[in-house]
C-alpha positions, 0 to 999 in steps of 0.5 A: 463434508458440507458445501461450506467446507468445499467453498472454504477450500475454493478460497485457496484458488482451487476449482470445484473438482480440486476443492472437492478432491482435497476436502474429501481426502482430508476427511478420508485420510490415506486412500486410493483414487477410486475410493476418493472418486466415489466419495467426492463425486469427481469422475474417475477419468478426472481424479488422477489428473487432479491428484497429480495437480494437487501434489504438484502444488504441495497440498497432498502427498503421493504414496507409491505402491500397488495401488498408489495411495494419496495423503492430505497435508495438514491444514497448516501446511496447506495454507503455508504451501498455498501462500508460498505458491502465490508468492512464487507466482507473483514474483514470476509475473513481476519478473516477466514485466521487468524483463520487457521493461526497457523494450516497452519504454523504448517502443512506447515512449515516443508514441506516448509523447507524440499523443500527449503533445496533442492534448492538454492535461487537465489542471486538476483531477479529484479523488475521494478523501480516504482510501483513494486519496491515501493510495494516490499519496502513497504512489507519489511518495514511492515515486519521489526523487528529491523532495516531499513537503507535507502540510497536515493537521494531525496526519491521521493517515500516516500509518497507511503511508509510513513505509513509503515515507521510510523508503523515500527517506532511505533513498535520500529524499528530503522530507519536511512535515508542517503540522498545525499547532496544537493550540489550533487543533480540535481536542480529538485531533491532539492525541492523533497528532502526538502519535504521528509526531512520535512516529516521526521522532522514533521511526522516521528520523530523517524527516524534518517536522515543524508546526504552523502558528496559523491556520492552514487553508490547504493541506496535502503533499507536494512532491518534487516541486521546482521553481523552474516549473519543470517538475512536480506533483501535488495532492491537496484539499482545502479547509472546509470545516462545515463539510465532513471529511468523508464527503470531501474530495482531494485535488491532484495536479501535475501542473509544474507551475501550480506545484511551484506556487504551492511550494512557495506557499509551503516555504514561506510558512516553513521559514516565517510562520512555523516553529521547530518541534521539540523532541517530546521524548527528550522533554519527558526524560529531562523531567524525570531527571530534574528533582 
């Protein structure tokens, strides 16, 4: 039994003695605690408690008798039990948080509001384009209550937020997506946009999609904007063709007035400078029917 074996078992969130015990038990098969202690180097004073703990986790079996013997479960069972144990642990922690949710909000909301009233939120904060901006976008979609407006070239990041968008649509959130017209796209973006459009047409059917007939100076997402300047959040980046996407930052704002201005920008383009996208699948079906 090598150090690599021990380290791999430790990745199952097991401590050193637990990992050594399980590893050597898998190597020895059915065996007694003293023999397992000698093979693994785990002190006899500790071996029984560790075996009980491994049995409680469902990773080994205890065979009663005189003497008691211990058997390892198969690698498949060990992985399955470990995953289930982690799920149960996480669900328990989530439930614990949910149990204090109302009490937490009641006790801290006024304290937070008092402190927030003494300080002014910055107009913008920035995050790197890529995983950080995609995570922020996903959070915004999950929190959306009424409206999500998206301005994008090809929405290459759609797979990362697809589930959040689907959940929003199922909650009754209005979702509108404004793609850049293919005539204005770089060649490499065309197949990406086509795939994104197919995803909307086939899996996110509650969303409205259109294409802009002109270049878009801003791209991003606007969530729950209001023309009375009371709500809204947005994440966006400006068009900088000379700057690689990986070097750009996205801006986030919760300023209701700025978000309302972005909504007006979106609504004007949506109503006057965009066109409805035809269902490409229907177009293909019609071509097959026409001789």
